[in-house]
PyMOL Python script that loads the backbone (N, CA, C, O; Angstrom):
from pymol import cmd

cmd.read_pdbstr("""\
ATOM      1  N   MET A   1      -2.649   5.664  -3.175  1.00  0.00           N
ATOM      2  CA  MET A   1      -3.409   4.818  -2.287  1.00  0.00           C
ATOM      3  C   MET A   1      -3.568   5.444  -0.905  1.00  0.00           C
ATOM      4  O   MET A   1      -4.144   4.845   0.002  1.00  0.00           O
ATOM      5  N   ASP A   2      -3.056   6.636  -0.767  1.00  0.00           N
ATOM      6  CA  ASP A   2      -3.168   7.302   0.531  1.00  0.00           C
ATOM      7  C   ASP A   2      -4.620   7.541   0.925  1.00  0.00           C
ATOM      8  O   ASP A   2      -4.957   7.528   2.108  1.00  0.00           O
ATOM      9  N   TRP A   3      -5.465   7.755  -0.055  1.00  0.00           N
ATOM     10  CA  TRP A   3      -6.872   8.027   0.262  1.00  0.00           C
ATOM     11  C   TRP A   3      -7.532   6.821   0.916  1.00  0.00           C
ATOM     12  O   TRP A   3      -8.394   6.974   1.782  1.00  0.00           O
ATOM     13  N   ILE A   4      -7.128   5.623   0.504  1.00  0.00           N
ATOM     14  CA  ILE A   4      -7.703   4.417   1.103  1.00  0.00           C
ATOM     15  C   ILE A   4      -7.265   4.306   2.564  1.00  0.00           C
ATOM     16  O   ILE A   4      -8.070   4.003   3.445  1.00  0.00           O
ATOM     17  N   VAL A   5      -5.992   4.555   2.801  1.00  0.00           N
ATOM     18  CA  VAL A   5      -5.465   4.474   4.159  1.00  0.00           C
ATOM     19  C   VAL A   5      -6.141   5.528   5.046  1.00  0.00           C
ATOM     20  O   VAL A   5      -6.433   5.262   6.211  1.00  0.00           O
ATOM     21  N   GLU A   6      -6.388   6.716   4.497  1.00  0.00           N
ATOM     22  CA  GLU A   6      -7.083   7.751   5.261  1.00  0.00           C
ATOM     23  C   GLU A   6      -8.493   7.304   5.640  1.00  0.00           C
ATOM     24  O   GLU A   6      -8.934   7.524   6.769  1.00  0.00           O
ATOM     25  N   LEU A   7      -9.197   6.682   4.705  1.00  0.00           N
ATOM     26  CA  LEU A   7     -10.538   6.174   5.006  1.00  0.00           C
ATOM     27  C   LEU A   7     -10.497   5.103   6.090  1.00  0.00           C
ATOM     28  O   LEU A   7     -11.346   5.070   6.980  1.00  0.00           O
ATOM     29  N   ILE A   8      -9.504   4.237   6.002  1.00  0.00           N
ATOM     30  CA  ILE A   8      -9.362   3.181   7.007  1.00  0.00           C
ATOM     31  C   ILE A   8      -9.089   3.793   8.381  1.00  0.00           C
ATOM     32  O   ILE A   8      -9.656   3.357   9.383  1.00  0.00           O
ATOM     33  N   GLU A   9      -8.221   4.802   8.424  1.00  0.00           N
ATOM     34  CA  GLU A   9      -7.913   5.456   9.699  1.00  0.00           C
ATOM     35  C   GLU A   9      -9.161   6.108  10.299  1.00  0.00           C
ATOM     36  O   GLU A   9      -9.385   6.026  11.507  1.00  0.00           O
ATOM     37  N   LYS A  10      -9.963   6.746   9.468  1.00  0.00           N
ATOM     38  CA  LYS A  10     -11.203   7.357   9.962  1.00  0.00           C
ATOM     39  C   LYS A  10     -12.146   6.292  10.522  1.00  0.00           C
ATOM     40  O   LYS A  10     -12.775   6.486  11.562  1.00  0.00           O
ATOM     41  N   GLN A  11     -12.231   5.168   9.816  1.00  0.00           N
ATOM     42  CA  GLN A  11     -13.101   4.091  10.281  1.00  0.00           C
ATOM     43  C   GLN A  11     -12.594   3.510  11.602  1.00  0.00           C
ATOM     44  O   GLN A  11     -13.385   3.172  12.482  1.00  0.00           O
ATOM     45  N   LYS A  12     -11.272   3.395  11.733  1.00  0.00           N
ATOM     46  CA  LYS A  12     -10.695   2.906  12.991  1.00  0.00           C
ATOM     47  C   LYS A  12     -11.049   3.820  14.154  1.00  0.00           C
ATOM     48  O   LYS A  12     -11.349   3.345  15.249  1.00  0.00           O
ATOM     49  N   GLU A  13     -11.016   5.127  13.921  1.00  0.00           N
ATOM     50  CA  GLU A  13     -11.340   6.082  14.978  1.00  0.00           C
ATOM     51  C   GLU A  13     -12.798   5.965  15.412  1.00  0.00           C
ATOM     52  O   GLU A  13     -13.118   6.172  16.583  1.00  0.00           O
ATOM     53  N   MET A  14     -13.675   5.635  14.480  1.00  0.00           N
ATOM     54  CA  MET A  14     -15.100   5.535  14.792  1.00  0.00           C
ATOM     55  C   MET A  14     -15.470   4.193  15.410  1.00  0.00           C
ATOM     56  O   MET A  14     -16.491   4.077  16.089  1.00  0.00           O
ATOM     57  N   SER A  15     -14.650   3.190  15.177  1.00  0.00           N
ATOM     58  CA  SER A  15     -14.975   1.846  15.641  1.00  0.00           C
ATOM     59  C   SER A  15     -14.673   1.674  17.128  1.00  0.00           C
ATOM     60  O   SER A  15     -13.729   2.254  17.664  1.00  0.00           O
ATOM     61  N   LYS A  16     -15.492   0.871  17.765  1.00  0.00           N
ATOM     62  CA  LYS A  16     -15.274   0.537  19.173  1.00  0.00           C
ATOM     63  C   LYS A  16     -14.964  -0.953  19.344  1.00  0.00           C
ATOM     64  O   LYS A  16     -14.655  -1.409  20.445  1.00  0.00           O
ATOM     65  N   ASP A  17     -15.048  -1.689  18.261  1.00  0.00           N
ATOM     66  CA  ASP A  17     -14.826  -3.133  18.299  1.00  0.00           C
ATOM     67  C   ASP A  17     -13.345  -3.435  18.048  1.00  0.00           C
ATOM     68  O   ASP A  17     -12.795  -3.067  17.009  1.00  0.00           O
ATOM     69  N   TYR A  18     -12.713  -4.104  19.003  1.00  0.00           N
ATOM     70  CA  TYR A  18     -11.282  -4.408  18.894  1.00  0.00           C
ATOM     71  C   TYR A  18     -10.971  -5.224  17.644  1.00  0.00           C
ATOM     72  O   TYR A  18      -9.978  -4.966  16.964  1.00  0.00           O
ATOM     73  N   ARG A  19     -11.819  -6.211  17.339  1.00  0.00           N
ATOM     74  CA  ARG A  19     -11.559  -7.064  16.170  1.00  0.00           C
ATOM     75  C   ARG A  19     -11.611  -6.260  14.876  1.00  0.00           C
ATOM     76  O   ARG A  19     -10.800  -6.475  13.975  1.00  0.00           O
ATOM     77  N   GLU A  20     -12.555  -5.345  14.785  1.00  0.00           N
ATOM     78  CA  GLU A  20     -12.658  -4.510  13.588  1.00  0.00           C
ATOM     79  C   GLU A  20     -11.445  -3.592  13.464  1.00  0.00           C
ATOM     80  O   GLU A  20     -10.906  -3.413  12.371  1.00  0.00           O
ATOM     81  N   ILE A  21     -11.021  -3.018  14.576  1.00  0.00           N
ATOM     82  CA  ILE A  21      -9.845  -2.145  14.560  1.00  0.00           C
ATOM     83  C   ILE A  21      -8.608  -2.933  14.132  1.00  0.00           C
ATOM     84  O   ILE A  21      -7.807  -2.443  13.336  1.00  0.00           O
ATOM     85  N   ALA A  22      -8.450  -4.138  14.650  1.00  0.00           N
ATOM     86  CA  ALA A  22      -7.306  -4.981  14.286  1.00  0.00           C
ATOM     87  C   ALA A  22      -7.340  -5.329  12.803  1.00  0.00           C
ATOM     88  O   ALA A  22      -6.308  -5.307  12.131  1.00  0.00           O
ATOM     89  N   LEU A  23      -8.518  -5.646  12.298  1.00  0.00           N
ATOM     90  CA  LEU A  23      -8.656  -5.966  10.874  1.00  0.00           C
ATOM     91  C   LEU A  23      -8.320  -4.755  10.013  1.00  0.00           C
ATOM     92  O   LEU A  23      -7.590  -4.872   9.029  1.00  0.00           O
ATOM     93  N   LEU A  24      -8.845  -3.607  10.378  1.00  0.00           N
ATOM     94  CA  LEU A  24      -8.568  -2.389   9.616  1.00  0.00           C
ATOM     95  C   LEU A  24      -7.082  -2.048   9.639  1.00  0.00           C
ATOM     96  O   LEU A  24      -6.530  -1.608   8.631  1.00  0.00           O
ATOM     97  N   GLU A  25      -6.439  -2.249  10.775  1.00  0.00           N
ATOM     98  CA  GLU A  25      -4.997  -1.999  10.876  1.00  0.00           C
ATOM     99  C   GLU A  25      -4.220  -2.935   9.947  1.00  0.00           C
ATOM    100  O   GLU A  25      -3.283  -2.510   9.272  1.00  0.00           O
ATOM    101  N   ALA A  26      -4.612  -4.199   9.918  1.00  0.00           N
ATOM    102  CA  ALA A  26      -3.945  -5.168   9.045  1.00  0.00           C
ATOM    103  C   ALA A  26      -4.154  -4.813   7.575  1.00  0.00           C
ATOM    104  O   ALA A  26      -3.228  -4.921   6.770  1.00  0.00           O
ATOM    105  N   VAL A  27      -5.351  -4.395   7.229  1.00  0.00           N
ATOM    106  CA  VAL A  27      -5.637  -4.008   5.843  1.00  0.00           C
ATOM    107  C   VAL A  27      -4.817  -2.780   5.452  1.00  0.00           C
ATOM    108  O   VAL A  27      -4.263  -2.731   4.354  1.00  0.00           O
ATOM    109  N   ALA A  28      -4.736  -1.795   6.335  1.00  0.00           N
ATOM    110  CA  ALA A  28      -3.952  -0.591   6.056  1.00  0.00           C
ATOM    111  C   ALA A  28      -2.481  -0.940   5.851  1.00  0.00           C
ATOM    112  O   ALA A  28      -1.833  -0.412   4.947  1.00  0.00           O
ATOM    113  N   GLN A  29      -1.961  -1.821   6.683  1.00  0.00           N
ATOM    114  CA  GLN A  29      -0.562  -2.236   6.550  1.00  0.00           C
ATOM    115  C   GLN A  29      -0.343  -2.972   5.230  1.00  0.00           C
ATOM    116  O   GLN A  29       0.657  -2.744   4.550  1.00  0.00           O
ATOM    117  N   TYR A  30      -1.271  -3.848   4.870  1.00  0.00           N
ATOM    118  CA  TYR A  30      -1.178  -4.597   3.617  1.00  0.00           C
ATOM    119  C   TYR A  30      -1.185  -3.644   2.420  1.00  0.00           C
ATOM    120  O   TYR A  30      -0.406  -3.817   1.483  1.00  0.00           O
ATOM    121  N   ILE A  31      -2.049  -2.656   2.450  1.00  0.00           N
ATOM    122  CA  ILE A  31      -2.131  -1.690   1.353  1.00  0.00           C
ATOM    123  C   ILE A  31      -0.825  -0.913   1.236  1.00  0.00           C
ATOM    124  O   ILE A  31      -0.342  -0.684   0.127  1.00  0.00           O
ATOM    125  N   GLN A  32      -0.250  -0.507   2.356  1.00  0.00           N
ATOM    126  CA  GLN A  32       1.009   0.224   2.325  1.00  0.00           C
ATOM    127  C   GLN A  32       2.144  -0.647   1.783  1.00  0.00           C
ATOM    128  O   GLN A  32       2.993  -0.160   1.036  1.00  0.00           O
ATOM    129  N   GLU A  33       2.166  -1.921   2.149  1.00  0.00           N
ATOM    130  CA  GLU A  33       3.186  -2.835   1.631  1.00  0.00           C
ATOM    131  C   GLU A  33       3.031  -3.019   0.123  1.00  0.00           C
ATOM    132  O   GLU A  33       4.021  -3.037  -0.608  1.00  0.00           O
ATOM    133  N   GLN A  34       1.801  -3.155  -0.337  1.00  0.00           N
ATOM    134  CA  GLN A  34       1.566  -3.306  -1.769  1.00  0.00           C
ATOM    135  C   GLN A  34       1.986  -2.043  -2.519  1.00  0.00           C
ATOM    136  O   GLN A  34       2.532  -2.132  -3.619  1.00  0.00           O
ATOM    137  N   ASP A  35       1.742  -0.887  -1.945  1.00  0.00           N
ATOM    138  CA  ASP A  35       2.134   0.371  -2.563  1.00  0.00           C
ATOM    139  C   ASP A  35       3.656   0.442  -2.701  1.00  0.00           C
ATOM    140  O   ASP A  35       4.168   0.905  -3.720  1.00  0.00           O
ATOM    141  N   GLN A  36       4.375  -0.017  -1.676  1.00  0.00           N
ATOM    142  CA  GLN A  36       5.837  -0.044  -1.744  1.00  0.00           C
ATOM    143  C   GLN A  36       6.313  -1.011  -2.826  1.00  0.00           C
ATOM    144  O   GLN A  36       7.263  -0.710  -3.549  1.00  0.00           O
ATOM    145  N   ARG A  37       5.668  -2.156  -2.943  1.00  0.00           N
ATOM    146  CA  ARG A  37       6.040  -3.127  -3.981  1.00  0.00           C
ATOM    147  C   ARG A  37       5.805  -2.556  -5.371  1.00  0.00           C
ATOM    148  O   ARG A  37       6.622  -2.742  -6.273  1.00  0.00           O
ATOM    149  N   ILE A  38       4.696  -1.867  -5.540  1.00  0.00           N
ATOM    150  CA  ILE A  38       4.394  -1.255  -6.837  1.00  0.00           C
ATOM    151  C   ILE A  38       5.461  -0.226  -7.192  1.00  0.00           C
ATOM    152  O   ILE A  38       5.937  -0.199  -8.327  1.00  0.00           O
ATOM    153  N   ASP A  39       5.844   0.622  -6.233  1.00  0.00           N
ATOM    154  CA  ASP A  39       6.889   1.615  -6.479  1.00  0.00           C
ATOM    155  C   ASP A  39       8.201   0.943  -6.860  1.00  0.00           C
ATOM    156  O   ASP A  39       8.888   1.389  -7.779  1.00  0.00           O
ATOM    157  N   SER A  40       8.545  -0.122  -6.160  1.00  0.00           N
ATOM    158  CA  SER A  40       9.783  -0.843  -6.441  1.00  0.00           C
ATOM    159  C   SER A  40       9.765  -1.449  -7.843  1.00  0.00           C
ATOM    160  O   SER A  40      10.737  -1.340  -8.590  1.00  0.00           O
ATOM    161  N   LEU A  41       8.660  -2.081  -8.187  1.00  0.00           N
ATOM    162  CA  LEU A  41       8.559  -2.695  -9.511  1.00  0.00           C
ATOM    163  C   LEU A  41       8.532  -1.653 -10.618  1.00  0.00           C
ATOM    164  O   LEU A  41       9.058  -1.896 -11.704  1.00  0.00           O
ATOM    165  N   ASN A  42       7.930  -0.501 -10.365  1.00  0.00           N
ATOM    166  CA  ASN A  42       7.963   0.578 -11.352  1.00  0.00           C
ATOM    167  C   ASN A  42       9.397   1.028 -11.592  1.00  0.00           C
ATOM    168  O   ASN A  42       9.784   1.288 -12.731  1.00  0.00           O
ATOM    169  N   GLY A  43      10.185   1.123 -10.529  1.00  0.00           N
ATOM    170  CA  GLY A  43      11.587   1.491 -10.665  1.00  0.00           C
ATOM    171  C   GLY A  43      12.371   0.456 -11.449  1.00  0.00           C
ATOM    172  O   GLY A  43      13.204   0.811 -12.283  1.00  0.00           O
ATOM    173  N   GLN A  44      12.116  -0.823 -11.192  1.00  0.00           N
ATOM    174  CA  GLN A  44      12.790  -1.882 -11.936  1.00  0.00           C
ATOM    175  C   GLN A  44      12.420  -1.831 -13.411  1.00  0.00           C
ATOM    176  O   GLN A  44      13.280  -1.986 -14.279  1.00  0.00           O
ATOM    177  N   LEU A  45      11.152  -1.617 -13.690  1.00  0.00           N
ATOM    178  CA  LEU A  45      10.695  -1.548 -15.074  1.00  0.00           C
ATOM    179  C   LEU A  45      11.329  -0.371 -15.794  1.00  0.00           C
ATOM    180  O   LEU A  45      11.775  -0.502 -16.934  1.00  0.00           O
ATOM    181  N   GLU A  46      11.371   0.770 -15.137  1.00  0.00           N
ATOM    182  CA  GLU A  46      11.978   1.948 -15.745  1.00  0.00           C
ATOM    183  C   GLU A  46      13.463   1.710 -16.013  1.00  0.00           C
ATOM    184  O   GLU A  46      13.978   2.102 -17.060  1.00  0.00           O
ATOM    185  N   GLY A  47      14.149   1.069 -15.069  1.00  0.00           N
ATOM    186  CA  GLY A  47      15.561   0.765 -15.258  1.00  0.00           C
ATOM    187  C   GLY A  47      15.798  -0.163 -16.432  1.00  0.00           C
ATOM    188  O   GLY A  47      16.754   0.028 -17.183  1.00  0.00           O
ATOM    189  N   LYS A  48      14.952  -1.160 -16.606  1.00  0.00           N
ATOM    190  CA  LYS A  48      15.098  -2.088 -17.725  1.00  0.00           C
ATOM    191  C   LYS A  48      14.781  -1.421 -19.052  1.00  0.00           C
ATOM    192  O   LYS A  48      15.389  -1.742 -20.073  1.00  0.00           O
ATOM    193  N   MET A  49      13.831  -0.494 -19.042  1.00  0.00           N
ATOM    194  CA  MET A  49      13.471   0.189 -20.283  1.00  0.00           C
ATOM    195  C   MET A  49      14.616   1.056 -20.786  1.00  0.00           C
ATOM    196  O   MET A  49      14.777   1.224 -21.995  1.00  0.00           O
ATOM    197  N   TRP A  50      15.413   1.607 -19.877  1.00  0.00           N
ATOM    198  CA  TRP A  50      16.486   2.507 -20.265  1.00  0.00           C
ATOM    199  C   TRP A  50      17.835   1.803 -20.386  1.00  0.00           C
ATOM    200  O   TRP A  50      18.843   2.452 -20.666  1.00  0.00           O
ATOM    201  N   SER A  51      17.870   0.512 -20.184  1.00  0.00           N
ATOM    202  CA  SER A  51      19.124  -0.229 -20.284  1.00  0.00           C
ATOM    203  C   SER A  51      19.237  -0.859 -21.675  1.00  0.00           C
ATOM    204  O   SER A  51      18.470  -1.765 -22.001  1.00  0.00           O
ATOM    205  N   PRO A  52      20.184  -0.393 -22.501  1.00  0.00           N
ATOM    206  CA  PRO A  52      20.318  -0.937 -23.864  1.00  0.00           C
ATOM    207  C   PRO A  52      20.575  -2.441 -23.888  1.00  0.00           C
ATOM    208  O   PRO A  52      20.192  -3.111 -24.848  1.00  0.00           O
ATOM    209  N   SER A  53      21.211  -2.981 -22.860  1.00  0.00           N
ATOM    210  CA  SER A  53      21.489  -4.423 -22.856  1.00  0.00           C
ATOM    211  C   SER A  53      20.213  -5.242 -22.709  1.00  0.00           C
ATOM    212  O   SER A  53      20.212  -6.434 -23.018  1.00  0.00           O
ATOM    213  N   ASN A  54      19.139  -4.636 -22.249  1.00  0.00           N
ATOM    214  CA  ASN A  54      17.869  -5.344 -22.084  1.00  0.00           C
ATOM    215  C   ASN A  54      16.904  -5.125 -23.243  1.00  0.00           C
ATOM    216  O   ASN A  54      15.764  -5.587 -23.195  1.00  0.00           O
ATOM    217  N   TRP A  55      17.350  -4.428 -24.278  1.00  0.00           N
ATOM    218  CA  TRP A  55      16.475  -4.200 -25.422  1.00  0.00           C
ATOM    219  C   TRP A  55      16.489  -5.434 -26.237  1.00  0.00           C
ATOM    220  O   TRP A  55      15.823  -5.499 -27.270  1.00  0.00           O
TER     221      TRP A  55
END
""", "prot")
cmd.dss("prot")
cmd.show_as("cartoon", "prot")
cmd.util.cbc("prot")
cmd.orient("prot")
């Protein structure tokens, strides 16, 4: 998802409107948080797949 954040950063640099910059910043932060959640859940899933007690 880094490519999305890069696009948002480029758009922020081009924008002169404070509201648009604030919105783009919030969207970038939300995307990064979702990416962290996905990584965490992938780790949990992998752990459960390799745990014989969860089979």
